[in-house]
C-alpha positions as a Python dict, from the first residue, in 0.01 Angstrom:
ca = {
    (1, 'X'): (0, 0, 0),
    (2, 'X'): (-243, 200, -212),
    (3, 'X'): (-209, 205, -588),
    (4, 'X'): (-293, 514, -785),
    (5, 'X'): (-397, 567, -1143),
    (6, 'X'): (-278, 892, -1296),
    (7, 'X'): (-542, 1002, -1546),
    (8, 'X'): (-385, 1243, -1792),
    (9, 'X'): (-704, 1329, -1981),
    (10, 'X'): (-891, 1483, -1688),
    (11, 'X'): (-915, 1861, -1648),
    (12, 'X'): (-675, 2009, -1395),
    (13, 'X'): (-793, 2091, -1043),
    (14, 'X'): (-760, 2458, -1135),
    (15, 'X'): (-1017, 2407, -1414),
    (16, 'X'): (-1260, 2191, -1220),
    (17, 'X'): (-1254, 2092, -855),
    (18, 'X'): (-1532, 1832, -892),
    (19, 'X'): (-1555, 1563, -1157),
    (20, 'X'): (-1872, 1361, -1199),
    (21, 'X'): (-1816, 991, -1134),
    (22, 'X'): (-1940, 881, -1476),
    (23, 'X'): (-1685, 1114, -1639),
    (24, 'X'): (-1413, 988, -1405),
    (25, 'X'): (-1507, 625, -1480),
    (26, 'X'): (-1484, 682, -1856),
    (27, 'X'): (-1144, 851, -1831),
    (28, 'X'): (-1007, 589, -1591),
    (29, 'X'): (-1103, 303, -1823),
    (30, 'X'): (-942, 465, -2124),
    (31, 'X'): (-633, 562, -1923),
    (32, 'X'): (-586, 191, -1850),
    (33, 'X'): (-600, 127, -2225),
    (34, 'X'): (-348, 403, -2295),
    (35, 'X'): (-113, 271, -2026),
    (36, 'X'): (-142, -81, -2168),
    (37, 'X'): (-63, 25, -2525),
    (38, 'X'): (209, 276, -2439),
    (39, 'X'): (380, 104, -2146),
    (40, 'X'): (331, -267, -2202),
    (41, 'X'): (355, -242, -2582),
    (42, 'X'): (151, -554, -2665),
    (43, 'X'): (254, -523, -3030),
    (44, 'X'): (600, -636, -2916),
    (45, 'X'): (466, -931, -2716),
    (46, 'X'): (179, -1096, -2903),
    (47, 'X'): (156, -1211, -3264),
    (48, 'X'): (-192, -1081, -3338),
    (49, 'X'): (-123, -750, -3162),
    (50, 'X'): (186, -708, -3379),
    (51, 'X'): (-10, -786, -3695),
    (52, 'X'): (-289, -546, -3600),
    (53, 'X'): (-52, -268, -3493),
    (54, 'X'): (150, -285, -3814),
    (55, 'X'): (-155, -358, -4033),
    (56, 'X'): (-10, -684, -4162),
    (57, 'X'): (-201, -988, -4290),
    (58, 'X'): (-209, -1317, -4104),
    (59, 'X'): (74, -1543, -4224),
    (60, 'X'): (-39, -1859, -4404),
    (61, 'X'): (123, -2087, -4146),
    (62, 'X'): (-86, -1944, -3857),
    (63, 'X'): (-379, -2175, -3806),
    (64, 'X'): (-486, -2089, -3451),
    (65, 'X'): (-602, -1778, -3273),
    (66, 'X'): (-598, -1659, -2914),
    (67, 'X'): (-819, -1836, -2659),
    (68, 'X'): (-993, -2060, -2910),
    (69, 'X'): (-1065, -1785, -3161),
    (70, 'X'): (-985, -1819, -3527),
    (71, 'X'): (-684, -1620, -3646),
    (72, 'X'): (-919, -1369, -3813),
    (73, 'X'): (-1117, -1323, -3490),
    (74, 'X'): (-801, -1268, -3286),
    (75, 'X'): (-668, -1017, -3535),
    (76, 'X'): (-1002, -833, -3542),
    (77, 'X'): (-1002, -798, -3162),
    (78, 'X'): (-654, -649, -3159),
    (79, 'X'): (-744, -418, -3447),
    (80, 'X'): (-1044, -298, -3250),
    (81, 'X'): (-832, -242, -2940),
    (82, 'X'): (-582, -29, -3130),
    (83, 'X'): (-867, 157, -3304),
    (84, 'X'): (-1013, 243, -2962),
    (85, 'X'): (-671, 362, -2847),
    (86, 'X'): (-636, 592, -3149),
    (87, 'X'): (-996, 711, -3115),
    (88, 'X'): (-937, 803, -2750),
    (89, 'X'): (-617, 992, -2828),
    (90, 'X'): (-808, 1193, -3093),
    (91, 'X'): (-1108, 1241, -2862),
    (92, 'X'): (-888, 1408, -2602),
    (93, 'X'): (-810, 1690, -2843),
    (94, 'X'): (-1172, 1733, -2953),
    (95, 'X'): (-1427, 1960, -2786),
    (96, 'X'): (-1539, 1761, -2477),
    (97, 'X'): (-1849, 1971, -2431),
    (98, 'X'): (-2047, 1842, -2729),
    (99, 'X'): (-2213, 1620, -2471),
    (100, 'X'): (-2538, 1545, -2654),
    (101, 'X'): (-2366, 1429, -2971),
    (102, 'X'): (-2086, 1245, -2795),
    (103, 'X'): (-2275, 1065, -2518),
    (104, 'X'): (-2397, 775, -2733),
    (105, 'X'): (-2056, 739, -2898),
    (106, 'X'): (-1879, 744, -2560),
    (107, 'X'): (-2110, 473, -2427),
    (108, 'X'): (-2054, 257, -2734),
    (109, 'X'): (-1676, 295, -2715),
    (110, 'X'): (-1675, 215, -2344),
    (111, 'X'): (-1879, -101, -2408),
    (112, 'X'): (-1638, -202, -2684),
    (113, 'X'): (-1344, -152, -2449),
    (114, 'X'): (-1511, -358, -2177),
    (115, 'X'): (-1566, -643, -2425),
    (116, 'X'): (-1193, -640, -2507),
    (117, 'X'): (-1084, -643, -2142),
    (118, 'X'): (-941, -1000, -2164),
    (119, 'X'): (-676, -875, -2410),
    (120, 'X'): (-530, -653, -2138),
    (121, 'X'): (-450, -964, -1934),
    (122, 'X'): (-197, -1070, -2195),
}
């Protein structure tokens, strides 16, 4: 059975019949992030996600992080993930055709998201 990813940020077929693969790749990756944050709600499942989402400090009794990280490192990763989520939501309402100015930023954000991929595994 085939699985499909509905990408909400892409232009409609009426606006553009063809979408370049690099553009499709970018939007697919960030749609996975949006689905993770909005559907799986990691802030309700994981301590450091909750702290990052609600901008709370690490409690004094927490002495370990995720996957061998320090608590500060784990919190920083979740903060970065939520920052990317909010950046993407804002990017969708910005002018997508400032390609020259945005290309370097898009590449950087995509690389940051790829580095945080293990967080999506839960």
